[in-house]
N, C-alpha and C positions, 0 to 999 in steps of 0.2 A: 330355516332356508334361507335368509337376507346375506345370514354369513358364509353358508357355502357357497351362495352365484359370489360373493365380492370375493372369498377365497380363492373359485374359478376363475374369477377374471384375473386375478392378482399373478396364477399360475400361467395363462394363457398368456399374456403380456413378458411375463418371462422365458416362455419358450422358446428355445432358440430354432428350431423347426417352424415355428410360425412366422419367426421373423424373416427367417430364410425364402419360405414360399411367397412372403408378401414383396421382399424385393424382384425375387425372380419372375413371381406373375407380374410385378409394374413391369419391370423390363420384358416380359413375353409381349404383353400386352402393347406396352406402346412400339415394339418394332413391328408386328402384325399388323396394326394399323396405320401404321408410317407408311407402309409394304403398299398396303391397298390404295391409299390417298396418291400413292407416288407412281400408280400403275406399274409396280413391279412384282405384285401378286395379284392374277386376273383369277378373282374368286365370282363366278357368280350362277344363278338360279338358286339362291336362299332366300328365305321367305323376306328377312329384310331388304332383298333387291326388290320383291314382290311389294314390297308394304312404302316403295321408294326412300326406302334408308342404305344403299349400297355400299355408300361411305361407313357403314356399321356391320357390315361384312365379316371383318374379323372378330365381332363378339360368337359367331355361328359355332369355333370350337369350343369355346367357352358354355356353349348352352348342351354340348353332345356327352351324355353320360359316360362314354369311353374315357373321354379327356377329362373332364374334370372330378372323375372319378379318382384319378392319379392324384389329386391335388388334396381331396376330400381323406381319400382313406390313408394317406401320408400320415397329413396329420393327427388325424385318430389314432394312428399306430402308436408316434411319437409324443402324444400329449394325453391319451387314454392307457392301450395297453402296457405302458410303461410301469403306471402306477401299481401293477400287478405284480410283473415279474421283476422288477427291481427294486423296487421303494415297499414302502408299510404304507403309503397315504391311505388307501381305501380302507385296510386296517385301523386306523388308527381315527379315521373319520366316524367308521362302526363303533368302538370302542369308546369313543366320546360322546356317545347315548344320540349321534344323527341318525331320523329314520331312512333305511335304505333306500324307499321310491326317492327321498329327498335328496338324496346325494344323486341317484340316477338323474330325476330331474334339473337338478344343478349342471351336471356334467354336460347332459343333451344341450339346455339351454345358452352354455356358454360356447360349448364345441358349436353348436349350429352357428350361433354369431361369429364365431373365428369362421369358418367356411363360408358362409355368407361374406363378409367381408374379401377372402382371399378370390373365390371362384366366382360371386356375383357382383359386387358392389365397385372394386378397383377395375374391371373388365370395362363396364358400364361408366364409371368415370372417366378412363381413359381414353374412350372412345369417344365421350364429348368433347375435352378440352383437347385433345389433337384435331376435331374438326374444325373448332371453333382456330385454333392455332394455322391450320391452315386454309382460311378463309371459308368454311363450308358451315356456319354458325347457322346459315337461315333454311338448314332442311331441321333445325328444331321447332317448327311449327308448332301450332298448335294441334292439328291431326296425329301428325308424328309423335308428339309427346303422348298422346291418349293412349295410342298403339302401343307404346313403348312402355306405358305406366301398367295397360292391361296385362302385355305380356309376361313381363318380370312379374307384376303382383302374382299373376300366376304360376308362374317359374317358380316362383319363392315358395310357393303353399307349398307345392310338389317336391321340393327342394327339402322340407322340412320331414316328410318319410324317407326320405335317402337319409338323412344325418342320423334320424333314429335308427334306421336299419344299420348304416355305420358303426355306433354306438354300441348297439347291442351287440354286433359280431367282436367289436373289442373286447367287449365286458365278456363273453364266450371265449372267444380265444386267449385274451389274456397275453397276446405274444403282437408285436409291430410286426413283425413278417408275415404272420398269420393275418389278421387284419387285411394286409393290404393285399394279401395273395386271395382272400375268402370273397373278399369286395369285388377285387378287379375278374374272378369268376364269375359271381351273379351279375356284373353289368356285363359280362360275355355272352352268359346265357340268354339274357334278357333279348340284345342285340342279332344274338343267333335267330332266336324267336319270332323279331319283330322281321328278319330279312331272311329265312330261309323256309320257314314253319309255312304251310299255304294250308293245313287244317281249317276249316273257318270256326270248329267250334274253337280254338287254341287261339285264333286269330281275336274270335269274337273276346274271349277272356282278357288277351294281350291288352286290348284295346280300352279295357277299365280299369287296367292299371296307371300308377302315377307314373313308370317309366314311359308308354306312349304320351302320357300327358306332357311329358319334358317337350317335345316336339311338336305336339299339337296345339299347343298355347300360344305359339309365335305364328299359325295361321293369320296373314293377313285381314282375313273375315273370320270372323264367328259369331254365330247365333246367339241370342240370349238363352237359349237351352242347352248351346255346348258350354257358355261359361260356368252357368248353374251345374252340367256334369262335372265340368271340371273342377269347381270349386268340393261338391261335393265327394269326389274321388280322392281329393286330396284331405280333407278333412278325414272322411272312416278310414281311409289308411293310415293316415298317422297315428287316430287313436286307438285302432288294434295294434301297432307296431308298438306305441309306447305301454300301452296293455302288456305286451310279450315283455318289454321292456323290464318293466316292473316285477311281471312275475320271475325273470331270470335270476334279477339280484338280488331277490328273497331268497331265492331255492340255493342259490350259489354258496359255495364252501369256501371261505375265505381264510388261505394259508397265514 
């Protein structure tokens, strides 16, 4: 398992798509934060506003599934799916005696690390650096740091479930284009359920999914019950999706 993880980390570090995404996200995040702090982009009514962190409003797009899905699915398409369609990497890993579940878990862990870096870590670090450079470092007081830690801690937990689904789709489709399309369709469907469906039962089901938690965890005030519920949803969702992923790769025919 350790050797598989090391191999995946090596492949990720050499992946051109990953490098391009890092540079692109750094540039985009820097631009958005500068526009906010220079009052060239007036974004208001966000959860960061309510928490007294309006300087961090440019983080909002990176917390919306419709936006960060483009980053995550692109990485999956050109990091995982291509190993099925254009090379014999998966086949060679299996023929070398590695257990399929170990291969799946290694890919999931390293892919999640890469997705975390470009989707969560870079925008957040950029926000902090830009705020300090613009003389807004005083917003990083203990109260705001606790809010950021709680919000992003819970967000990262839900993010694990999302990356697990993306890995599952990538392994199932074996094609970078299909991976991006199907992941985007899933996100659009969940967005439509949130914004358009008014049936109480469906809304109740949606509010108990990790997709709903992506926005719920950034609320300025959360009760201890809300936090426990978010953790429970994140953990249960992750376990179920990972079990489905292991089942799928064990049943998959590798040509």
